[in-house]
C-alpha positions in Angstrom: 82.8 59.1 -104.7 80.6 61.3 -102.5 78.8 64.5 -103.5 75.8 66.6 -102.6 74.0 66.2 -105.8 73.5 62.5 -105.3 72.6 62.7 -101.7 68.9 61.8 -102.1 66.8 61.3 -105.2 63.1 60.9 -105.5 61.3 58.1 -107.5 58.6 59.8 -109.5 56.5 56.6 -109.8 56.4 55.6 -106.1 56.5 59.1 -104.7 59.0 58.0 -102.2 62.7 58.9 -101.8 65.1 56.3 -103.2 68.3 55.6 -101.3 71.4 56.6 -103.4 73.3 53.7 -101.9 70.9 50.8 -102.6 68.0 52.2 -104.5 65.5 51.0 -101.8 62.6 53.1 -100.6 62.2 53.9 -96.9 59.6 56.0 -95.0 62.4 57.5 -92.9 65.2 58.0 -95.5 67.6 59.7 -93.2 67.5 56.9 -90.7 67.9 54.3 -93.5 70.9 56.2 -95.0 72.6 56.4 -91.7 72.8 52.6 -91.8 73.2 52.1 -95.5 75.4 54.9 -96.9 76.1 57.6 -94.2 78.8 59.1 -96.4 76.0 60.3 -98.8 73.9 62.1 -96.1 73.5 65.9 -96.8 74.7 66.5 -93.2 78.0 64.8 -94.1 78.9 67.4 -96.7 82.1 69.3 -96.1 82.3 73.0 -95.5 83.4 75.7 -93.2 80.4 75.2 -90.9 80.9 71.5 -90.4 84.6 71.9 -89.9 84.0 74.6 -87.3 81.5 72.4 -85.5 84.0 69.5 -85.5 86.6 71.7 -84.0 84.3 72.9 -81.3 83.4 69.3 -80.4 87.0 68.2 -80.3 87.9 71.1 -78.0 85.0 70.4 -75.7 85.5 66.6 -75.6 89.2 66.8 -75.1 91.9 64.6 -76.6 91.0 61.6 -74.4 87.5 61.2 -75.7 88.1 62.3 -79.3 88.5 59.7 -82.0 90.7 60.8 -84.9 90.1 59.8 -88.5 93.4 57.8 -88.3 92.2 55.9 -85.2 89.0 55.0 -87.0 90.7 53.8 -90.1 93.4 51.8 -88.4 90.8 50.1 -86.1 88.7 49.3 -89.2 91.7 47.7 -90.9 92.5 45.5 -87.9 88.9 44.4 -87.3 88.1 43.6 -90.9 91.3 41.6 -91.4 90.5 39.6 -88.2 87.1 38.4 -89.5 87.4 34.6 -90.0 84.7 34.2 -92.8 86.6 35.0 -96.0 83.3 36.1 -97.8 82.3 38.5 -95.0 85.9 39.8 -94.9 85.7 40.5 -98.7 82.4 42.3 -98.3 83.8 44.8 -95.9 87.0 45.2 -97.9 84.8 46.2 -100.8 82.4 48.3 -98.7 85.2 50.4 -97.1 87.3 50.5 -100.2 90.2 48.9 -98.4 91.3 47.2 -101.6 91.7 50.7 -103.2 93.9 52.2 -100.5 97.6 52.4 -100.8 99.8 53.1 -97.7 102.1 56.1 -97.7 105.9 55.6 -97.4 105.6 55.8 -93.6 102.8 53.1 -93.6 100.0 55.6 -92.7 96.7 55.8 -94.4 94.3 58.6 -95.0 90.7 58.2 -94.0 89.6 60.9 -96.4 90.9 58.7 -99.2 88.9 55.8 -97.8 85.8 58.0 -97.7 86.2 58.9 -101.3 86.7 55.3 -102.3 84.0 53.7 -100.1 81.5 51.7 -102.1 77.7 51.9 -101.8 75.8 48.6 -101.3 74.9 48.8 -105.0 78.6 49.1 -105.9 79.5 46.2 -103.6 76.9 44.1 -105.3 78.5 44.8 -108.7 82.0 44.1 -107.4 80.9 40.8 -105.9 79.3 39.9 -109.2 77.7 36.5 -110.0 74.4 36.0 -108.1 74.8 39.3 -106.2 75.1 41.5 -109.4 72.2 43.9 -109.5 71.1 43.0 -106.0 72.0 45.9 -103.7 69.6 44.8 -100.9 71.4 41.4 -100.7 74.7 43.2 -100.5 73.4 45.5 -97.8 72.3 42.5 -95.7 75.8 40.9 -96.1 77.4 44.2 -95.1 75.3 44.3 -91.9 76.0 40.7 -91.1 79.7 41.3 -91.6 79.7 44.3 -89.3 77.8 42.3 -86.6 80.5 39.7 -86.7 83.0 42.2 -85.4 83.0 42.1 -81.6 82.5 45.3 -79.7 85.7 46.8 -78.2 86.1 46.3 -74.5 87.3 49.6 -72.9 88.8 49.8 -69.4 85.8 50.1 -67.0 87.8 51.7 -64.1 86.0 55.0 -64.5 82.6 53.5 -64.8 80.3 54.7 -62.0 77.7 52.1 -61.1 74.6 53.6 -59.5 72.5 50.4 -59.2 72.9 46.8 -60.1 71.1 43.5 -59.7 70.7 40.3 -61.9 68.4 42.1 -64.3 69.3 45.8 -64.3 72.4 48.0 -64.3 72.3 51.8 -63.9 75.5 53.9 -64.5 76.4 57.5 -64.5 77.5 58.8 -67.9 80.0 61.6 -67.8 79.7 64.5 -70.2 81.1 64.1 -73.7 81.3 60.3 -73.5 79.3 58.8 -76.3 76.4 56.4 -75.4 77.3 54.1 -78.2 80.5 53.8 -80.4 80.9 55.5 -83.7 81.7 52.1 -85.2 81.8 48.6 -83.8 85.6 48.5 -84.2 86.4 51.6 -82.1 85.8 52.2 -78.4 85.5 55.4 -76.3 81.9 55.0 -75.5 79.7 54.1 -72.5 78.8 50.8 -74.3 82.4 49.9 -74.6 83.0 50.5 -70.9 80.0 48.2 -70.2 81.5 45.6 -72.5 84.8 45.8 -70.4 82.8 45.8 -67.2 80.9 42.6 -68.0 84.0 40.9 -69.4 85.9 41.8 -66.1 83.0 40.3 -64.1 83.0 37.1 -66.2 86.7 36.6 -65.8 86.5 37.1 -62.0 83.5 34.7 -61.8 85.4 32.1 -63.9 88.5 32.4 -61.7 86.5 32.1 -58.5 84.7 29.0 -59.8 88.0 27.4 -60.8 89.3 27.6 -57.2 93.0 27.0 -57.9 92.5 24.7 -60.8 93.2 25.8 -64.4 90.2 28.0 -65.4 88.4 27.2 -68.6 88.0 29.9 -71.1 84.5 31.3 -70.6 82.5 32.5 -73.6 82.4 36.3 -74.2 79.4 37.6 -72.3 76.8 39.8 -73.9 77.0 43.4 -72.7 74.0 45.0 -71.0 71.4 46.5 -73.4 71.0 50.3 -73.2 67.3 51.1 -72.6 67.9 54.7 -73.7 70.6 57.0 -74.8 71.8 60.5 -73.8 73.3 63.0 -76.2 77.1 63.0 -76.1 77.5 66.3 -74.1 74.7 65.3 -71.6 75.6 63.6 -68.3 73.5 61.5 -66.0 71.7 58.2 -65.4 71.7 55.6 -68.1 69.7 52.4 -67.4 70.6 49.1 -69.0 69.0 45.6 -69.0 71.2 42.6 -68.3 68.8 40.2 -69.9 66.7 40.3 -73.1 63.6 39.4 -71.0 64.3 42.4 -68.7 64.8 44.6 -71.7 61.5 43.5 -73.3 59.5 44.3 -70.1 61.2 47.6 -69.5 60.7 48.7 -73.1 56.9 48.0 -72.8 56.6 50.6 -70.0 59.4 52.9 -70.9 57.3 55.7 -72.4 54.4 55.2 -70.0 53.5 57.0 -66.7 55.3 54.4 -64.6 58.7 55.6 -65.9 59.6 59.1 -64.8 62.8 60.7 -66.3 63.8 63.9 -64.5 66.6 66.2 -65.7 68.4 69.2 -64.1 69.1 72.2 -66.4 70.5 75.7 -66.0 68.7 78.4 -67.9 68.6 82.2 -68.4 65.1 83.6 -68.5 64.4 85.9 -71.4 62.1 88.9 -71.4 59.0 86.7 -72.1 60.0 83.8 -69.8 57.0 82.0 -68.3 58.9 81.0 -65.2 61.0 83.2 -63.0 60.7 82.3 -59.3 61.4 79.2 -57.3 58.3 77.0 -57.3 57.0 78.3 -60.7 55.7 75.3 -62.8 54.5 74.9 -66.3 53.8 72.0 -68.6 54.9 72.6 -72.3 52.7 70.7 -74.7 54.0 71.4 -78.2 54.9 69.0 -81.1 58.5 68.8 -82.1 59.8 68.2 -85.6 62.5 69.3 -88.0 63.2 73.0 -88.1 62.0 74.0 -91.6 63.7 77.4 -91.3 67.2 75.8 -90.9 69.4 73.8 -93.2 70.8 71.9 -90.2 69.3 68.4 -90.3 69.9 67.9 -86.6 68.1 71.1 -85.4 64.6 70.7 -84.1 61.8 73.2 -83.5 58.2 73.4 -82.3 56.4 72.3 -85.5 52.6 72.3 -85.3 52.3 71.0 -88.9 54.6 68.0 -89.1 55.9 67.6 -85.5 55.4 64.7 -83.2 53.6 65.2 -79.9 55.7 65.9 -76.8 55.2 67.3 -73.3 57.7 68.5 -70.8 57.1 69.7 -67.2 59.4 72.5 -66.1 59.7 73.6 -62.5 62.1 76.2 -61.0 64.1 74.7 -58.2 66.3 77.6 -57.4 67.4 81.0 -58.7 70.6 83.0 -58.6 70.4 86.0 -56.3 68.9 89.0 -58.0 71.3 91.8 -58.9 71.2 95.0 -60.9 73.2 93.8 -63.9 73.9 90.7 -65.9 71.9 87.6 -66.5 69.8 85.8 -63.9 70.2 82.0 -63.8 67.6 79.5 -62.8 67.9 75.8 -62.0 65.1 73.8 -63.6 63.6 70.4 -63.0 62.6 69.0 -66.4 60.4 65.9 -66.6 59.6 64.2 -69.8 55.8 63.7 -69.4 55.3 62.5 -73.0 57.8 61.0 -75.4 61.5 61.7 -75.6 61.9 63.6 -78.8 65.3 64.7 -80.1 66.3 67.8 -78.1 62.9 67.8 -76.5 63.9 69.6 -73.2 66.1 72.1 -75.1 63.4 73.0 -77.6 60.6 73.3 -75.1 62.7 75.3 -72.6 63.6 77.8 -75.4 60.0 77.9 -76.6 58.8 79.3 -73.2 61.7 81.8 -73.0 64.1 79.7 -70.9 67.0 78.7 -73.2 69.6 76.5 -71.5 73.0 77.8 -70.7 75.6 76.7 -73.2 72.9 75.9 -75.8 73.9 78.2 -78.7 71.7 76.2 -81.1 68.5 77.3 -79.3 69.5 80.7 -78.2 71.2 79.9 -74.9 74.1 81.9 -73.4 77.5 80.6 -74.5 81.0 81.6 -73.5 81.5 83.2 -76.9 78.6 85.6 -76.2 80.0 89.1 -75.8 77.2 89.9 -73.4 78.0 86.9 -71.1 78.5 88.5 -67.6 80.8 85.8 -66.4 82.1 83.5 -69.1 83.4 81.1 -66.4 79.8 80.2 -65.6 79.1 78.7 -69.0 80.3 75.1 -69.3 81.7 73.8 -72.6 78.4 72.1 -73.3 74.6 72.4 -72.8 74.0 72.6 -69.0 71.7 69.5 -68.9 72.0 66.5 -66.6 69.8 63.3 -66.5 69.3 63.5 -62.7 66.7 61.0 -61.5 65.0 58.0 -62.9 61.9 56.3 -61.3 61.1 52.9 -62.9 59.3 49.7 -61.9 61.6 46.7 -61.4 61.0 44.2 -64.3 60.4 41.3 -61.8 59.4 42.7 -58.4 57.5 45.7 -59.9 58.8 47.7 -56.9 59.6 51.3 -57.8 63.3 52.1 -58.1 64.7 55.6 -57.7 68.1 56.0 -59.3 69.9 59.3 -59.0 73.1 60.5 -60.6 75.1 63.2 -58.7 76.0 66.4 -60.6 79.3 66.1 -62.5 82.1 68.5 -61.5 81.5 71.0 -64.4 77.9 71.6 -63.6 78.6 71.7 -59.9 81.2 74.5 -60.5 78.7 76.2 -62.8 76.0 76.4 -60.1 78.6 77.5 -57.5 79.6 80.4 -59.8 75.9 81.3 -60.1 75.6 81.3 -56.3 73.0 78.6 -56.6 73.2 76.1 -53.7 72.7 72.5 -54.7 71.5 70.4 -53.2 69.5 73.0 -51.3 70.0 73.2 -47.5 67.5 71.1 -45.5 
């Protein structure tokens, strides 16, 4: 079963945390546990706060993008049972506790029951017995191999907006609230799954064209494009993918260097000590970002000069809402990642200089629930952040590519309500 007391334990001899799922030591324990035993992460613990956050996310995402517990479990059952290798199939049956779950009278199952019966890699090793007994690391490797054997779900790519494509690169516009990657390999509803559907559709069309009236042979399932970066689920904008491993390798080498420029649009409300207020004002925020030691939220970040990692963001005011005697002023920012791309980097740096983003309650931004919000209609159901433009060298020609994603409808309406004209008149 799960519980907070066993979430993480520390090995006195080695001075490193020992994973509660497999007993291994890892320098980044949270990252390791997300792959090994996510159910034991402290952030997974139940409580009013986590339930409230889940409800907020579901409302914002809408029923179409939301994945229910029942959907996850049913997809897991189908995918695991479809694995051809009997040993790998047994590994996942043990891992997810599918052998411990009984169907209700109506044939339904409860994911909460599965969560409570899920086995850690160490428990899987014991259940397998024989040469695996007492070897949680071996069990963990088999779990990963079994999961990799499950093909990614191919979602309908009809709504996929392609911004640029050639033989090596593919750039698409991610809408707000669509995940960059799936929650599990056996469920869809992510940008990755739409890309799988897109490449599959292309392969089928190519195979049919090559057949020219004869009976087409069944082509092997193509590899989906590799995402070179990710956007947070609520964030919209450009996502660049590599269509070959060679292109991915070349792009990754220069991704964090000066040749790759990532520019975002953000709507902010300047506070009393804001460093930027008028169109044309510019600042570069150089402040390390790390865990917020004052918060019990493992996701929240802060400027952390003791343990943070270096980060720099260039902020420039592009436009302002007309000045008025009452209510909040709104400013449209260009945000360029000059160094790194830390978790919540733009949000933390903007808040640090008195410019919290609209919709960003985590870092002091105006939300629709704020009683002082002058016009709640202005505030979208998410952080007002959009990955606007990407300048990158082409992996083969080395020519600079400029890829731009238009504002999605929610942010366009937001700017209109603020009386900010975008794009600005010539």
